[in-house]
PyMOL Python script that loads the backbone (N, CA, C, O; Angstrom):
from pymol import cmd

cmd.read_pdbstr("""\
ATOM      1  N   MET A   1      89.465  94.896 105.468  1.00  0.00           N
ATOM      2  CA  MET A   1      88.966  96.415 105.168  1.00  0.00           C
ATOM      3  C   MET A   1      89.210  97.728 106.027  1.00  0.00           C
ATOM      4  O   MET A   1      88.989  97.482 107.213  1.00  0.00           O
ATOM      5  N   ALA A   2      89.487  98.677 105.871  1.00  0.00           N
ATOM      6  CA  ALA A   2      90.120  99.817 106.153  1.00  0.00           C
ATOM      7  C   ALA A   2      88.801 100.622 106.632  1.00  0.00           C
ATOM      8  O   ALA A   2      87.742 100.711 106.011  1.00  0.00           O
ATOM      9  N   ASP A   3      89.122 101.185 107.884  1.00  0.00           N
ATOM     10  CA  ASP A   3      87.874 101.753 108.689  1.00  0.00           C
ATOM     11  C   ASP A   3      88.469 103.322 108.197  1.00  0.00           C
ATOM     12  O   ASP A   3      89.580 103.839 108.318  1.00  0.00           O
ATOM     13  N   ASN A   4      87.122 103.830 107.561  1.00  0.00           N
ATOM     14  CA  ASN A   4      87.279 105.122 107.177  1.00  0.00           C
ATOM     15  C   ASN A   4      86.199 106.500 108.123  1.00  0.00           C
ATOM     16  O   ASN A   4      85.654 107.559 107.811  1.00  0.00           O
ATOM     17  N   GLN A   5      86.321 105.854 109.087  1.00  0.00           N
ATOM     18  CA  GLN A   5      86.545 107.250 109.888  1.00  0.00           C
ATOM     19  C   GLN A   5      88.000 107.834 110.424  1.00  0.00           C
ATOM     20  O   GLN A   5      89.110 107.504 110.840  1.00  0.00           O
ATOM     21  N   GLY A   6      87.258 108.804 110.138  1.00  0.00           N
ATOM     22  CA  GLY A   6      88.790 110.529 110.749  1.00  0.00           C
ATOM     23  C   GLY A   6      89.316 110.634 111.851  1.00  0.00           C
ATOM     24  O   GLY A   6      89.680 109.459 111.830  1.00  0.00           O
ATOM     25  N   PRO A   7      89.753 111.049 112.971  1.00  0.00           N
ATOM     26  CA  PRO A   7      89.886 111.501 113.936  1.00  0.00           C
ATOM     27  C   PRO A   7      88.643 111.483 114.709  1.00  0.00           C
ATOM     28  O   PRO A   7      88.416 110.801 115.708  1.00  0.00           O
ATOM     29  N   GLN A   8      87.854 112.327 114.116  1.00  0.00           N
ATOM     30  CA  GLN A   8      86.974 113.130 114.682  1.00  0.00           C
ATOM     31  C   GLN A   8      85.183 112.274 114.600  1.00  0.00           C
ATOM     32  O   GLN A   8      84.157 112.707 115.124  1.00  0.00           O
ATOM     33  N   GLY A   9      85.374 110.733 113.599  1.00  0.00           N
ATOM     34  CA  GLY A   9      84.947 110.106 113.623  1.00  0.00           C
ATOM     35  C   GLY A   9      83.442 110.096 112.617  1.00  0.00           C
ATOM     36  O   GLY A   9      82.610 109.191 112.679  1.00  0.00           O
ATOM     37  N   ASN A  10      83.326 111.395 111.644  1.00  0.00           N
ATOM     38  CA  ASN A  10      82.773 111.316 110.605  1.00  0.00           C
ATOM     39  C   ASN A  10      82.635 109.890 109.673  1.00  0.00           C
ATOM     40  O   ASN A  10      83.601 109.144 109.831  1.00  0.00           O
ATOM     41  N   TYR A  11      82.162 109.663 109.243  1.00  0.00           N
ATOM     42  CA  TYR A  11      82.007 107.982 108.400  1.00  0.00           C
ATOM     43  C   TYR A  11      82.297 108.946 106.816  1.00  0.00           C
ATOM     44  O   TYR A  11      81.783 110.022 106.513  1.00  0.00           O
ATOM     45  N   ASP A  12      83.215 108.175 106.070  1.00  0.00           N
ATOM     46  CA  ASP A  12      83.602 108.793 104.993  1.00  0.00           C
ATOM     47  C   ASP A  12      83.804 107.842 104.085  1.00  0.00           C
ATOM     48  O   ASP A  12      84.953 107.468 103.852  1.00  0.00           O
ATOM     49  N   PRO A  13      82.505 107.195 103.299  1.00  0.00           N
ATOM     50  CA  PRO A  13      82.682 106.198 102.638  1.00  0.00           C
ATOM     51  C   PRO A  13      83.405 105.348 101.621  1.00  0.00           C
ATOM     52  O   PRO A  13      83.837 104.199 101.522  1.00  0.00           O
ATOM     53  N   ALA A  14      83.283 107.196 100.440  1.00  0.00           N
ATOM     54  CA  ALA A  14      84.932 107.232  99.513  1.00  0.00           C
ATOM     55  C   ALA A  14      85.982 107.061 100.152  1.00  0.00           C
ATOM     56  O   ALA A  14      87.044 106.704  99.642  1.00  0.00           O
ATOM     57  N   GLY A  15      85.767 107.342 101.561  1.00  0.00           N
ATOM     58  CA  GLY A  15      88.336 107.241 102.125  1.00  0.00           C
ATOM     59  C   GLY A  15      88.271 109.262 101.304  1.00  0.00           C
ATOM     60  O   GLY A  15      88.923 110.090 101.939  1.00  0.00           O
ATOM     61  N   SER A  16      87.775 109.589 100.478  1.00  0.00           N
ATOM     62  CA  SER A  16      88.617 111.082 100.144  1.00  0.00           C
ATOM     63  C   SER A  16      88.589 111.741 100.727  1.00  0.00           C
ATOM     64  O   SER A  16      89.038 112.792 100.271  1.00  0.00           O
ATOM     65  N   THR A  17      88.287 111.778 101.603  1.00  0.00           N
ATOM     66  CA  THR A  17      89.415 113.211 103.214  1.00  0.00           C
ATOM     67  C   THR A  17      90.195 112.667 103.433  1.00  0.00           C
ATOM     68  O   THR A  17      91.271 113.180 103.126  1.00  0.00           O
ATOM     69  N   GLN A  18      90.229 111.634 103.929  1.00  0.00           N
ATOM     70  CA  GLN A  18      92.197 110.850 104.302  1.00  0.00           C
ATOM     71  C   GLN A  18      92.864 110.711 102.641  1.00  0.00           C
ATOM     72  O   GLN A  18      94.031 110.321 102.614  1.00  0.00           O
ATOM     73  N   MET A  19      92.382 110.923 101.646  1.00  0.00           N
ATOM     74  CA  MET A  19      93.258 110.971 100.431  1.00  0.00           C
ATOM     75  C   MET A  19      93.779 112.166 100.380  1.00  0.00           C
ATOM     76  O   MET A  19      94.946 112.554 100.316  1.00  0.00           O
ATOM     77  N   PHE A  20      92.446 112.876 100.427  1.00  0.00           N
ATOM     78  CA  PHE A  20      92.956 114.970 100.557  1.00  0.00           C
ATOM     79  C   PHE A  20      93.994 115.102 101.782  1.00  0.00           C
ATOM     80  O   PHE A  20      94.991 115.817 101.877  1.00  0.00           O
ATOM     81  N   ARG A  21      93.668 114.562 102.313  1.00  0.00           N
ATOM     82  CA  ARG A  21      94.386 115.443 103.813  1.00  0.00           C
ATOM     83  C   ARG A  21      96.327 114.106 103.116  1.00  0.00           C
ATOM     84  O   ARG A  21      97.409 114.598 103.436  1.00  0.00           O
ATOM     85  N   ALA A  22      96.360 113.021 102.495  1.00  0.00           N
ATOM     86  CA  ALA A  22      97.941 112.513 102.663  1.00  0.00           C
ATOM     87  C   ALA A  22      98.243 113.520 101.272  1.00  0.00           C
ATOM     88  O   ALA A  22      99.413 113.509 100.892  1.00  0.00           O
ATOM     89  N   PHE A  23      97.580 114.111 100.740  1.00  0.00           N
ATOM     90  CA  PHE A  23      97.459 115.196  99.159  1.00  0.00           C
ATOM     91  C   PHE A  23      98.464 115.883 100.015  1.00  0.00           C
ATOM     92  O   PHE A  23      99.664 115.644  99.880  1.00  0.00           O
ATOM     93  N   VAL A  24      97.941 116.857 101.021  1.00  0.00           N
ATOM     94  CA  VAL A  24      97.900 117.926 101.654  1.00  0.00           C
ATOM     95  C   VAL A  24      98.921 118.207 102.525  1.00  0.00           C
ATOM     96  O   VAL A  24      99.456 119.232 102.948  1.00  0.00           O
ATOM     97  N   ASP A  25      99.084 116.701 102.725  1.00  0.00           N
ATOM     98  CA  ASP A  25     100.338 116.608 103.716  1.00  0.00           C
ATOM     99  C   ASP A  25     101.529 116.514 103.276  1.00  0.00           C
ATOM    100  O   ASP A  25     102.583 116.948 103.741  1.00  0.00           O
ATOM    101  N   GLU A  26     101.290 115.865 102.265  1.00  0.00           N
ATOM    102  CA  GLU A  26     102.569 115.296 101.748  1.00  0.00           C
ATOM    103  C   GLU A  26     103.699 116.212 101.064  1.00  0.00           C
ATOM    104  O   GLU A  26     103.346 116.571  99.941  1.00  0.00           O
ATOM    105  N   GLY A  27     104.447 116.492 101.291  1.00  0.00           N
ATOM    106  CA  GLY A  27     105.372 117.656 101.129  1.00  0.00           C
ATOM    107  C   GLY A  27     106.161 118.435  99.435  1.00  0.00           C
ATOM    108  O   GLY A  27     106.339 117.884  98.349  1.00  0.00           O
ATOM    109  N   PRO A  28     106.382 119.473  99.756  1.00  0.00           N
ATOM    110  CA  PRO A  28     107.211 119.052  98.066  1.00  0.00           C
ATOM    111  C   PRO A  28     107.870 118.721  97.731  1.00  0.00           C
ATOM    112  O   PRO A  28     108.903 119.265  98.120  1.00  0.00           O
ATOM    113  N   GLN A  29     108.067 117.611  96.764  1.00  0.00           N
ATOM    114  CA  GLN A  29     109.399 116.772  96.318  1.00  0.00           C
ATOM    115  C   GLN A  29     110.349 117.027  95.561  1.00  0.00           C
ATOM    116  O   GLN A  29     110.070 117.427  94.431  1.00  0.00           O
ATOM    117  N   GLY A  30     111.393 116.913  95.849  1.00  0.00           N
ATOM    118  CA  GLY A  30     112.064 117.379  95.279  1.00  0.00           C
ATOM    119  C   GLY A  30     112.659 117.134  93.580  1.00  0.00           C
ATOM    120  O   GLY A  30     113.030 118.059  92.857  1.00  0.00           O
ATOM    121  N   GLY A  31     112.644 116.204  93.329  1.00  0.00           N
ATOM    122  CA  GLY A  31     112.572 115.670  92.115  1.00  0.00           C
ATOM    123  C   GLY A  31     111.485 116.007  90.760  1.00  0.00           C
ATOM    124  O   GLY A  31     111.660 115.891  89.547  1.00  0.00           O
ATOM    125  N   ARG A  32     110.403 116.433  91.504  1.00  0.00           N
ATOM    126  CA  ARG A  32     108.952 117.317  90.921  1.00  0.00           C
ATOM    127  C   ARG A  32     108.914 118.161  90.837  1.00  0.00           C
ATOM    128  O   ARG A  32     108.111 118.752  91.560  1.00  0.00           O
ATOM    129  N   GLN A  33     109.794 118.984  89.835  1.00  0.00           N
ATOM    130  CA  GLN A  33     109.778 120.513  89.403  1.00  0.00           C
ATOM    131  C   GLN A  33     109.393 121.048  88.488  1.00  0.00           C
ATOM    132  O   GLN A  33     110.066 120.825  87.482  1.00  0.00           O
ATOM    133  N   GLN A  34     108.364 121.853  88.332  1.00  0.00           N
ATOM    134  CA  GLN A  34     107.991 122.543  86.785  1.00  0.00           C
ATOM    135  C   GLN A  34     109.063 122.877  86.347  1.00  0.00           C
ATOM    136  O   GLN A  34     109.951 123.264  87.107  1.00  0.00           O
ATOM    137  N   ALA A  35     109.226 122.805  85.031  1.00  0.00           N
ATOM    138  CA  ALA A  35     110.032 123.315  84.309  1.00  0.00           C
ATOM    139  C   ALA A  35     109.478 124.726  83.773  1.00  0.00           C
ATOM    140  O   ALA A  35     108.384 125.274  83.631  1.00  0.00           O
ATOM    141  N   ALA A  36     110.778 125.000  83.563  1.00  0.00           N
ATOM    142  CA  ALA A  36     110.191 127.136  83.396  1.00  0.00           C
ATOM    143  C   ALA A  36     109.964 127.206  81.643  1.00  0.00           C
ATOM    144  O   ALA A  36     110.711 126.813  80.747  1.00  0.00           O
ATOM    145  N   PRO A  37     108.846 127.760  81.590  1.00  0.00           N
ATOM    146  CA  PRO A  37     108.275 128.262  80.031  1.00  0.00           C
ATOM    147  C   PRO A  37     109.278 128.738  79.464  1.00  0.00           C
ATOM    148  O   PRO A  37     109.602 129.921  79.574  1.00  0.00           O
ATOM    149  N   ALA A  38     109.971 127.788  78.706  1.00  0.00           N
ATOM    150  CA  ALA A  38     110.730 128.624  77.468  1.00  0.00           C
ATOM    151  C   ALA A  38     109.836 129.110  75.845  1.00  0.00           C
ATOM    152  O   ALA A  38     109.470 128.577  74.798  1.00  0.00           O
ATOM    153  N   ALA A  39     109.825 130.027  76.303  1.00  0.00           N
ATOM    154  CA  ALA A  39     109.181 131.036  74.591  1.00  0.00           C
ATOM    155  C   ALA A  39     108.062 130.032  74.572  1.00  0.00           C
ATOM    156  O   ALA A  39     108.177 129.081  73.798  1.00  0.00           O
ATOM    157  N   SER A  40     106.650 130.160  75.576  1.00  0.00           N
ATOM    158  CA  SER A  40     105.788 129.082  75.747  1.00  0.00           C
ATOM    159  C   SER A  40     104.527 130.739  74.810  1.00  0.00           C
ATOM    160  O   SER A  40     103.803 131.248  75.665  1.00  0.00           O
ATOM    161  N   GLY A  41     104.420 131.144  73.902  1.00  0.00           N
ATOM    162  CA  GLY A  41     104.315 132.031  72.661  1.00  0.00           C
ATOM    163  C   GLY A  41     103.056 131.471  71.899  1.00  0.00           C
ATOM    164  O   GLY A  41     102.300 132.207  71.264  1.00  0.00           O
ATOM    165  N   GLY A  42     102.873 129.963  72.025  1.00  0.00           N
ATOM    166  CA  GLY A  42     101.842 128.958  71.387  1.00  0.00           C
ATOM    167  C   GLY A  42     101.269 129.393  72.104  1.00  0.00           C
ATOM    168  O   GLY A  42     100.895 130.413  71.526  1.00  0.00           O
ATOM    169  N   PRO A  43     100.724 129.418  73.345  1.00  0.00           N
ATOM    170  CA  PRO A  43      98.838 129.171  73.844  1.00  0.00           C
ATOM    171  C   PRO A  43      98.666 130.497  73.786  1.00  0.00           C
ATOM    172  O   PRO A  43      97.538 130.974  73.671  1.00  0.00           O
ATOM    173  N   ARG A  44      99.736 131.230  73.855  1.00  0.00           N
ATOM    174  CA  ARG A  44      98.897 132.630  73.590  1.00  0.00           C
ATOM    175  C   ARG A  44      98.902 133.322  72.680  1.00  0.00           C
ATOM    176  O   ARG A  44      97.940 134.054  72.449  1.00  0.00           O
ATOM    177  N   ILE A  45     100.139 133.284  71.797  1.00  0.00           N
ATOM    178  CA  ILE A  45      99.186 133.917  70.221  1.00  0.00           C
ATOM    179  C   ILE A  45      97.839 133.175  69.712  1.00  0.00           C
ATOM    180  O   ILE A  45      97.315 133.807  68.795  1.00  0.00           O
ATOM    181  N   GLY A  46      97.018 131.773  70.143  1.00  0.00           N
ATOM    182  CA  GLY A  46      95.866 131.093  69.819  1.00  0.00           C
ATOM    183  C   GLY A  46      95.293 131.555  70.412  1.00  0.00           C
ATOM    184  O   GLY A  46      94.502 132.170  69.698  1.00  0.00           O
ATOM    185  N   LEU A  47      94.982 131.823  71.913  1.00  0.00           N
ATOM    186  CA  LEU A  47      93.963 133.051  72.674  1.00  0.00           C
ATOM    187  C   LEU A  47      93.901 134.317  71.499  1.00  0.00           C
ATOM    188  O   LEU A  47      93.079 134.584  70.623  1.00  0.00           O
ATOM    189  N   ILE A  48      95.122 134.920  71.912  1.00  0.00           N
ATOM    190  CA  ILE A  48      94.918 136.487  70.964  1.00  0.00           C
ATOM    191  C   ILE A  48      94.080 136.452  69.733  1.00  0.00           C
ATOM    192  O   ILE A  48      93.125 137.217  69.598  1.00  0.00           O
ATOM    193  N   ILE A  49      94.467 135.464  68.722  1.00  0.00           N
ATOM    194  CA  ILE A  49      93.688 134.884  66.971  1.00  0.00           C
ATOM    195  C   ILE A  49      92.686 134.963  67.444  1.00  0.00           C
ATOM    196  O   ILE A  49      91.957 135.848  66.997  1.00  0.00           O
ATOM    197  N   GLY A  50      91.989 133.813  68.927  1.00  0.00           N
ATOM    198  CA  GLY A  50      90.788 133.526  68.735  1.00  0.00           C
ATOM    199  C   GLY A  50      89.771 134.289  69.441  1.00  0.00           C
ATOM    200  O   GLY A  50      88.583 133.984  69.544  1.00  0.00           O
ATOM    201  N   VAL A  51      90.489 135.544  70.022  1.00  0.00           N
ATOM    202  CA  VAL A  51      90.053 136.169  71.027  1.00  0.00           C
ATOM    203  C   VAL A  51      89.597 137.337  69.681  1.00  0.00           C
ATOM    204  O   VAL A  51      88.533 137.923  69.882  1.00  0.00           O
ATOM    205  N   VAL A  52      90.272 137.652  68.480  1.00  0.00           N
ATOM    206  CA  VAL A  52      90.020 138.619  67.147  1.00  0.00           C
ATOM    207  C   VAL A  52      88.909 137.738  66.627  1.00  0.00           C
ATOM    208  O   VAL A  52      87.766 138.056  66.957  1.00  0.00           O
ATOM    209  N   ILE A  53      89.071 136.735  65.904  1.00  0.00           N
ATOM    210  CA  ILE A  53      88.269 136.371  65.552  1.00  0.00           C
ATOM    211  C   ILE A  53      87.156 136.645  66.107  1.00  0.00           C
ATOM    212  O   ILE A  53      86.349 137.242  65.394  1.00  0.00           O
ATOM    213  N   ALA A  54      86.737 136.309  67.547  1.00  0.00           N
ATOM    214  CA  ALA A  54      85.091 136.239  67.980  1.00  0.00           C
ATOM    215  C   ALA A  54      84.993 137.580  67.697  1.00  0.00           C
ATOM    216  O   ALA A  54      84.289 137.750  66.701  1.00  0.00           O
ATOM    217  N   VAL A  55      85.540 138.905  68.309  1.00  0.00           N
ATOM    218  CA  VAL A  55      85.007 140.281  67.665  1.00  0.00           C
ATOM    219  C   VAL A  55      85.383 140.639  66.827  1.00  0.00           C
ATOM    220  O   VAL A  55      85.756 141.812  66.861  1.00  0.00           O
ATOM    221  N   ALA A  56      85.472 140.163  66.031  1.00  0.00           N
ATOM    222  CA  ALA A  56      85.310 139.631  63.563  1.00  0.00           C
ATOM    223  C   ALA A  56      84.143 139.881  64.105  1.00  0.00           C
ATOM    224  O   ALA A  56      83.743 140.927  64.615  1.00  0.00           O
ATOM    225  N   VAL A  57      83.415 138.492  63.919  1.00  0.00           N
ATOM    226  CA  VAL A  57      82.138 137.781  64.176  1.00  0.00           C
ATOM    227  C   VAL A  57      81.136 138.585  64.355  1.00  0.00           C
ATOM    228  O   VAL A  57      80.292 139.048  63.588  1.00  0.00           O
ATOM    229  N   VAL A  58      81.483 138.772  66.277  1.00  0.00           N
ATOM    230  CA  VAL A  58      80.480 139.994  66.255  1.00  0.00           C
ATOM    231  C   VAL A  58      80.309 141.162  65.706  1.00  0.00           C
ATOM    232  O   VAL A  58      79.271 141.806  65.858  1.00  0.00           O
ATOM    233  N   ALA A  59      81.227 141.527  65.066  1.00  0.00           N
ATOM    234  CA  ALA A  59      81.611 143.123  63.969  1.00  0.00           C
ATOM    235  C   ALA A  59      80.694 142.433  62.744  1.00  0.00           C
ATOM    236  O   ALA A  59      79.734 142.855  62.099  1.00  0.00           O
ATOM    237  N   GLY A  60      81.179 141.615  62.735  1.00  0.00           N
ATOM    238  CA  GLY A  60      79.794 141.365  61.354  1.00  0.00           C
ATOM    239  C   GLY A  60      78.646 140.846  61.227  1.00  0.00           C
ATOM    240  O   GLY A  60      78.146 140.814  60.102  1.00  0.00           O
ATOM    241  N   VAL A  61      77.874 140.257  62.466  1.00  0.00           N
ATOM    242  CA  VAL A  61      76.292 140.257  62.801  1.00  0.00           C
ATOM    243  C   VAL A  61      75.900 141.259  62.830  1.00  0.00           C
ATOM    244  O   VAL A  61      74.911 141.582  62.172  1.00  0.00           O
ATOM    245  N   ALA A  62      76.781 142.359  63.876  1.00  0.00           N
ATOM    246  CA  ALA A  62      76.312 144.150  63.643  1.00  0.00           C
ATOM    247  C   ALA A  62      76.479 144.224  63.280  1.00  0.00           C
ATOM    248  O   ALA A  62      76.046 145.376  63.274  1.00  0.00           O
ATOM    249  N   TRP A  63      76.975 144.162  62.396  1.00  0.00           N
ATOM    250  CA  TRP A  63      76.825 145.641  61.177  1.00  0.00           C
ATOM    251  C   TRP A  63      76.215 144.588  59.648  1.00  0.00           C
ATOM    252  O   TRP A  63      75.814 145.105  58.605  1.00  0.00           O
ATOM    253  N   LEU A  64      76.297 143.060  59.906  1.00  0.00           N
ATOM    254  CA  LEU A  64      74.809 142.921  58.958  1.00  0.00           C
ATOM    255  C   LEU A  64      73.141 142.805  59.280  1.00  0.00           C
ATOM    256  O   LEU A  64      72.246 142.630  58.453  1.00  0.00           O
ATOM    257  N   ALA A  65      73.022 142.956  60.714  1.00  0.00           N
ATOM    258  CA  ALA A  65      71.934 143.354  61.853  1.00  0.00           C
ATOM    259  C   ALA A  65      71.235 144.902  61.416  1.00  0.00           C
ATOM    260  O   ALA A  65      70.044 145.173  61.265  1.00  0.00           O
ATOM    261  N   LEU A  66      72.367 145.733  61.287  1.00  0.00           N
ATOM    262  CA  LEU A  66      71.986 146.901  61.221  1.00  0.00           C
ATOM    263  C   LEU A  66      72.318 147.876  59.979  1.00  0.00           C
ATOM    264  O   LEU A  66      72.415 149.092  59.817  1.00  0.00           O
ATOM    265  N   LYS A  67      72.485 146.326  58.921  1.00  0.00           N
ATOM    266  CA  LYS A  67      72.966 146.719  57.771  1.00  0.00           C
ATOM    267  C   LYS A  67      70.764 147.446  57.011  1.00  0.00           C
ATOM    268  O   LYS A  67      70.629 147.941  55.892  1.00  0.00           O
TER     269      LYS A  67
END
""", "prot")
cmd.dss("prot")
cmd.show_as("cartoon", "prot")
cmd.util.cbc("prot")
cmd.orient("prot")
């Protein structure tokens, strides 16, 4: 079984510190590049529509409350 003690001797039962260090120390890989967002208006449009609907609902509730 692996010894889950770091260089400082701190016990890490899950070994998550070692896994995190391995992830951070791992350099960027040449084959893994993020694709450039080509016309990614979909999520932005959805957010704008959601905000407009939320404002309309709040305005409607305020209008009914003050009526």
